[in-house]
Each structure stands twice: as C-alpha cells, then as structure tokens.
C-alpha positions in Angstrom: 284.1 274.9 110.8 282.6 272.1 109.0 284.2 269.6 111.3 282.8 271.5 114.3 279.3 271.5 112.9 279.5 267.9 112.0 280.5 267.0 115.6 277.6 269.0 117.0 275.2 267.3 114.7 276.4 263.9 115.8 276.1 264.9 119.5 272.5 266.0 119.0 271.6 262.8 117.2 273.2 260.6 119.8 271.3 262.5 122.6 268.0 262.0 120.8 268.5 258.3 120.5 269.6 257.9 124.1 266.7 259.8 125.7 264.0 257.0 125.5 266.5 254.5 127.0 267.3 256.8 129.9 263.6 257.2 130.6 263.0 253.5 130.7 266.0 253.1 133.0 264.5 255.5 135.5 261.2 253.6 135.7 259.0 256.0 133.9 256.2 254.0 132.3 255.7 254.3 128.6 252.3 255.4 127.6 250.7 253.1 125.1 248.1 254.1 122.7 244.7 255.0 124.3 241.9 252.4 124.0 238.8 253.6 122.4 235.4 251.9 122.8 233.4 251.2 119.7 231.1 254.1 118.9 227.7 254.0 120.6 228.6 251.4 123.3 228.4 252.5 127.0 231.1 251.5 129.4 230.9 248.0 130.6 228.9 247.6 134.0 229.7 245.1 136.8 227.7 241.8 136.5 224.3 241.8 138.3 223.9 239.7 141.5 222.2 236.4 141.1 218.5 236.4 142.3 217.8 234.9 145.8 216.3 231.4 145.8 212.5 231.3 146.6 211.5 230.0 150.1 210.6 226.3 150.2 206.9 225.5 150.0 205.1 224.7 153.4 205.0 221.1 154.2 201.8 219.3 153.2 199.3 218.6 156.0 199.7 215.0 157.1 196.6 213.4 158.7 197.0 211.7 162.1 197.9 208.0 162.1 194.8 205.9 161.5 192.9 208.3 159.2 192.0 207.2 155.7 193.3 209.2 152.6 191.2 212.2 151.8 191.2 213.3 155.5 190.0 216.9 155.7 191.7 219.5 157.9 190.1 219.6 161.4 187.6 222.2 162.4 188.3 224.5 165.3 188.0 224.1 168.2 189.2 220.5 167.5 186.9 217.6 168.5 187.3 216.9 172.2 188.3 220.4 173.2 186.4 222.3 175.8 184.9 225.7 174.8 185.2 228.5 177.3 182.4 228.4 180.0 181.5 224.8 179.1 182.0 221.6 181.0 184.4 218.9 179.7 182.6 215.8 178.5 182.3 213.2 181.2 182.8 215.7 184.1 180.1 216.5 186.6 178.1 219.7 185.8 178.4 222.6 188.2 175.6 222.6 190.8 173.5 225.8 191.0 173.9 227.8 194.2 171.7 230.3 196.0 173.4 233.5 197.0 172.7 237.2 197.7 169.3 238.6 198.9 166.8 236.2 200.5 163.1 237.0 200.4 160.6 234.3 201.3 156.8 234.6 201.2 154.5 231.8 202.2 150.8 231.4 202.8 148.5 228.4 203.4 146.6 226.9 206.2 146.2 224.0 208.6 145.4 223.0 212.1 146.1 225.1 215.3 145.6 223.8 218.8 145.8 226.1 221.8 145.5 225.0 225.4 145.6 226.8 228.7 145.8 225.7 232.3 146.0 227.4 235.7 147.7 226.3 238.8 144.5 224.6 240.1 144.4 222.2 237.1 141.6 224.0 235.3 142.2 223.8 231.6 140.7 224.9 228.3 141.4 223.9 224.8 140.8 225.9 221.6 141.4 224.1 218.3 140.5 224.5 214.7 141.7 225.1 211.2 142.8 228.5 209.8 145.3 230.4 207.7 149.0 230.7 208.2 151.3 233.4 206.8 155.1 234.2 206.9 157.3 236.8 205.3 161.1 236.6 205.8 163.9 238.8 204.5 167.6 238.3 204.9 170.8 237.4 203.0 173.2 234.7 202.2 176.2 234.2 204.5 177.5 231.2 202.5 176.3 229.4 199.3 172.8 228.1 199.8 172.7 229.3 203.4 171.0 232.5 204.6 170.0 234.2 207.8 166.7 236.2 208.0 164.3 238.1 210.1 160.6 237.2 209.9 157.0 238.0 210.8 154.6 235.0 211.0 151.2 234.0 212.4 149.0 231.0 212.5 145.2 231.0 213.3 142.4 228.9 214.5 139.3 230.4 212.9 136.0 229.8 214.6 137.6 227.1 216.8 136.1 224.4 218.9 136.3 225.1 222.6 136.5 222.4 225.3 136.5 223.3 229.0 135.8 220.3 231.2 132.4 219.0 230.2 131.6 222.2 228.3 132.1 222.2 224.5 131.1 224.8 222.0 132.1 226.2 218.6 133.3 229.8 219.0 132.4 232.5 216.5 135.7 234.3 216.8 139.4 233.6 216.1 142.5 232.6 218.1 145.7 233.9 216.6 149.3 233.2 217.6 151.8 235.5 215.9 154.9 237.6 216.3 158.4 238.2 214.9 161.7 236.4 215.0 164.8 235.4 213.2 166.4 232.2 211.9 168.3 230.4 209.2 167.6 228.5 206.1 169.7 226.0 204.1 169.0 224.7 200.6 170.2 221.2 199.5 171.2 221.5 195.9 170.6 220.6 193.2 167.2 219.2 194.4 166.2 222.6 195.9 164.9 221.1 199.1 165.3 223.4 202.1 165.2 223.4 205.9 164.3 226.5 207.9 164.2 227.1 211.6 163.4 230.3 213.5 162.9 231.5 217.1 160.4 234.3 217.7 158.6 236.4 220.3 154.8 235.8 220.0 151.5 236.3 221.8 148.1 234.9 221.7 145.0 236.9 221.0 141.5 235.4 221.2 138.5 237.4 219.9 134.8 236.6 219.9 132.4 237.0 217.0 132.0 240.7 217.8 135.7 241.5 217.6 136.0 241.8 221.4 139.3 240.4 222.8 138.6 237.7 225.3 142.1 236.3 225.8 145.5 238.0 225.5 148.9 237.0 226.6 152.3 238.5 227.2 155.1 237.8 224.7 156.3 234.3 224.8 158.8 232.1 223.0 158.0 230.3 219.8 159.8 228.0 217.4 158.9 227.7 213.7 160.3 224.9 211.6 159.9 224.4 207.8 160.8 221.8 205.3 160.0 222.6 201.7 160.7 222.0 198.0 160.9 224.6 195.3 161.1 224.7 191.5 163.1 227.5 189.8 161.1 229.8 187.5 164.0 232.2 186.8 167.6 232.7 187.9 166.6 233.6 191.4 162.9 233.1 191.8 161.4 229.7 192.9 157.9 228.5 193.6 157.2 225.6 195.9 155.4 224.1 198.9 156.4 223.5 202.5 155.2 221.9 205.7 155.3 224.1 208.8 155.4 223.3 212.5 155.0 226.0 215.1 155.1 225.6 218.9 154.8 228.4 221.5 154.4 229.0 225.2 153.0 232.3 226.7 151.8 233.6 230.0 148.3 235.1 230.3 148.4 238.9 230.5 145.6 239.2 233.1 146.5 236.1 235.1 150.2 235.2 235.3 149.2 231.8 236.8 147.8 230.7 233.5 150.2 229.4 230.8 149.0 229.0 227.2 150.6 226.5 224.9 150.1 226.5 221.1 150.9 223.9 218.4 150.2 224.3 214.7 150.7 222.2 211.6 150.3 223.9 208.2 150.7 223.2 204.5 152.0 226.3 202.7 152.7 227.5 199.2 155.9 229.6 198.8 157.6 232.1 196.5 161.3 232.7 197.2 163.9 235.1 195.8 167.4 233.7 196.6 
C-alpha cells in the first residue's frame, strides 16, 4: 500500500509541474501582475493639438511712385474721379434744353401801317403807333422746339389818315388781330429764339365814338419773332423780342377793296418752357 500511495503522490506532483508548460505550449498568454497608477493621479490624456498659427498681418500701404515719405492715405473719391451727376474735368458741360409745356406771353408796342386800294386805284393809308399783344400755348416735340397755337393783335391808335390830298389824324383805332399756329426754336445755351406763325386775321377800324367804320373778312397773316430770354427759374424766362406782322384782307362791304397791313413792334416776354 505504501508503494501505491507513493506512486500516486509522484503522479500528482508531476502533473502539477507540467500544467504551466502545457498552457504555454497551447498559446494561452500568461497574465502578468496588474499595473497600478499612483494614488490620486488621473489616467494619462492624449496630448493637446498645437494652436493654429495667427494670420499674417496686412501688407503696409505703399504710396504711389513719386510721392515723398509720410504720404497719407488718399481720400475718397480719389482725386481726379468723377462724382455721380457731375461732369469730368475738361469735358464740355451739358447744355440746358427746353422741353414740355410751352406758354409764351408778350406785350409791347410799335408802328402799324394799313393801306387799302380799290380796283380804280383809289387808296387810303392808316398808320400810327400802338400796342401789340400775343399769347401762345403749345408743347415741345423735340428738345428746344415747340409747336403752338396763338392769339395776337397789333394796333394803330389814333392813326394818321392819308387819302389822296386829304390828311387827318383820326380819333379812333385800327386793329389787326386773329388766331393762328406756329413753331418756335431756341438756340441754346444763348437762349435766343426764332418763332413763326400763320394766322387768320381781320381789320377793324373804329372812330372816336366807337363806331366801326372799316371791317374786313378773315385774311391771311404771318407773324415772325426773334427774341432773347434770360432764365429766372428752371422753366421760366424773361426777355425781349422784335415782331414783324404782315397781313392781307378783303373788305367785308366791298370785295373789290384789298387791305394790307404791316407792323413792327418791340415786345417784352415771359415764357414757360
């Protein structure tokens, strides 16, 4: 019995000694002793990323070639630039232009001569100074160019009458007037204008008592103006003009008599254009 027990004991001891070697032969890793951090220290963290490099400073302002040191930054707009709505230096300024509604008023006076002759060669002349007046309303059809309708008259007040050898100063008035239409053009920037109109007019001669002595049918008349104005606002202008009127009319009571009138007047004007 002692021999059996001794053999069993030897087998157990040999198995215990062989077990670690078998485990290593099968690839089972041996566990080493656990690592313990020092007391109070947290686990180590990954290293922080390096801070980004700051952006490079802006380049220093360099003055244009030819400027001395100490040159200051230019103001805005830079010298030589053109501000909105202005004209570039050295360029021609924009010429003002007339446009839109056209209203023309003129009044003045001058000399009017009226002569009549019948088919027998008998003639009479009525001439004298007197007032002249025109009002015209229209509108622009192009810059500085307008079409208009007008009313106008010219008068010989208390004219001198010549009929053959007979001469006398009348106490009444002889008036040529009517209505028409025409065109006007302004030459800018001097604001000088030319105006021309055709109209239908008649002649009426009154004595000192207001009784009509001479009257005609409507005839054809031409009115021409040349004037100069000075602006007093964006559209209003004041000025002066020379007027020429010529007309031809048939006598209302005797169609054999033709009356002809010519007038020259100096006028003062006010125009909206």
